[in-house]
Every structure is written in C-alpha cells, then in structure tokens.
C-alpha positions, 0 to 999 in steps of 0.5 A: 271176397266182394259180392256185387248185388243190385243194391250195393256191395258186400265184402268179407274182410280178413285183416291181420294187425301188428298186435293182438286186438279183440273183436270187442276192441274192433267193435268199439273202434268202428262204432266211433268212426265217422261214416261207419255203422256197426250192426253186430249182434250174432245171437239175434242174427243181426248183421248188415245186409246190402239192402240195409245200406241202399240209399245210405251214406254209411258203411255197415260192419258186422260179424266181427270176430277173431280169426282162428286161423291166424294169431292177430287176425280179425274177420268182418262183413262190410256192406255199403251202397256202391253208388253212394259210398263206392263212387259218388260220395267218395268223390265228394268226400275226397274233394272236400278234404282237398279243398280244406287242406290245400285251398 
C-alpha cells in the first residue's frame, strides 16, 4: 500500500525472504545501509512519519516486525520525500553510478 501525502510518500511493505530472518536482523542490516535511517522504537511510539522525511535525502524505515501470516515474512513502514528520493535524487544517484561504471 502506498499513501501519498503533501510531504512525501509512505508505504507499508511486506516481504517474504528465502530464509527466516528476524526483525532484529533486518534492523541491523538496514541501519548499515547507505541512505537509510531506521526509526524503530515501538515502546516509545517512535516510527517514521512522512513529515520527518520532508526535505531529506534518506529513506526512513520503522515498525519492522516479523509477519505472523507467513513463516519467512517481514513487515515494515517506509517513508521518504517523494520529490527528493522518489524523483530528483534517484535520477542523480543513477546517473552517478552510470558515470562511474561506464565512463
């Protein structure tokens, strides 16, 4: 599901992996990924909101949890500034990779 709002976009993402992976493993992997900020503290009601991503290049991920409906599933909430990460910044990052790889 994708929810468009004035400041960006928010997505509820459900993935199924080849092997079982825990929510803690996903948090660790994503926290090490460039351009990703993990905001995931359910007891303190901390999770990413689209307004938090407005004007920022990073993609924010939270509410990471194991999906109880499938054995190897993970659910997460992802937000980003749709003009930066969803359009302009993506174009620049892709161009930088192409220049580095092919020129």
